[in-house]
C-alpha positions as CSV (number, residue, x, y, z in Angstrom):
1,M,33.5,-4.6,-21.2
2,T,36.5,-2.3,-21.5
3,D,36.5,1.5,-20.5
4,H,39.0,3.7,-21.7
5,P,39.4,7.0,-19.4
6,L,40.0,10.3,-21.0
7,D,40.7,13.4,-18.8
8,T,39.6,16.6,-20.5
9,K,39.8,18.8,-17.1
10,G,40.6,22.0,-17.8
11,L,39.8,22.2,-21.2
12,Q,37.0,24.7,-22.8
13,C,34.7,23.9,-25.6
14,P,34.7,22.8,-27.8
15,L,38.1,20.2,-27.0
16,P,36.4,17.9,-24.2
17,V,34.0,17.1,-27.6
18,L,36.7,17.2,-30.0
19,R,38.9,14.7,-27.9
20,A,36.2,12.7,-27.2
21,R,35.5,11.8,-30.6
22,K,38.7,11.3,-31.7
23,A,39.2,8.5,-28.5
24,I,35.8,6.6,-29.4
25,R,37.0,6.3,-33.1
26,A,40.0,4.5,-31.6
27,I,38.2,2.0,-29.2
28,A,35.8,-1.4,-30.2
29,I,32.1,-1.1,-30.7
30,G,30.8,-2.4,-27.3
31,E,33.7,-0.7,-25.1
32,T,33.2,2.6,-23.1
33,L,34.7,6.0,-23.2
34,T,34.8,7.7,-19.4
35,V,35.0,11.6,-20.0
36,E,36.2,13.6,-17.4
37,A,35.4,17.6,-17.6
38,T,35.6,20.8,-15.8
39,D,33.8,22.8,-18.6
40,P,30.0,23.9,-17.7
41,G,29.1,23.8,-21.4
42,A,30.0,19.5,-21.6
43,R,26.5,18.8,-19.5
44,K,24.6,19.7,-22.6
45,D,27.6,19.2,-25.2
46,F,28.1,15.1,-24.7
47,P,24.4,14.6,-24.8
48,A,24.0,16.3,-28.0
49,F,27.4,14.9,-29.0
50,C,25.9,11.1,-28.3
51,E,23.0,11.7,-30.4
52,A,24.6,12.9,-33.3
53,T,27.1,10.3,-33.7
54,G,24.9,7.4,-32.9
55,N,26.4,6.2,-29.3
56,R,25.0,5.3,-26.1
57,L,25.2,8.1,-22.9
58,L,25.2,5.7,-20.3
59,S,25.6,7.6,-17.3
60,V,26.3,11.7,-16.2
61,G,27.5,12.2,-12.9
62,E,29.5,15.1,-10.9
63,Q,31.7,14.8,-7.7
64,D,33.5,17.8,-6.7
65,G,33.1,20.1,-9.9
66,I,34.2,17.6,-12.4
67,L,31.6,16.1,-15.0
68,R,32.0,12.6,-15.9
69,F,30.6,11.0,-18.9
70,V,30.3,7.2,-19.4
71,I,30.0,6.7,-23.5
72,E,29.7,3.6,-25.2
73,R,30.6,3.1,-28.6
74,T,27.6,1.2,-30.7
75,A,28.2,3.3,-34.3
C-alpha cells in the first residue's frame, strides 16, 4: 500500500480538509493519505470528511501537538 503525506500544519479550517479532498482525488483506490494538521477543529472535520466522501479513516493520533490522520481512499 502506498502512502502519500500531506502537511497542513499551520492551516486553519477549512483549508486542511480542502487540501485533503484534492490530494485524495489524486491517489489510487487502496492507497492512503497521511494528513498532519495543527488545527484543533481537524479532530471532528476529518472523521466527517471521511464519512461524507466514503473513504476510510484508518487512524487518528497526536504527538507534540500535531494531529495525524491516515485515510484510505475507498471511493
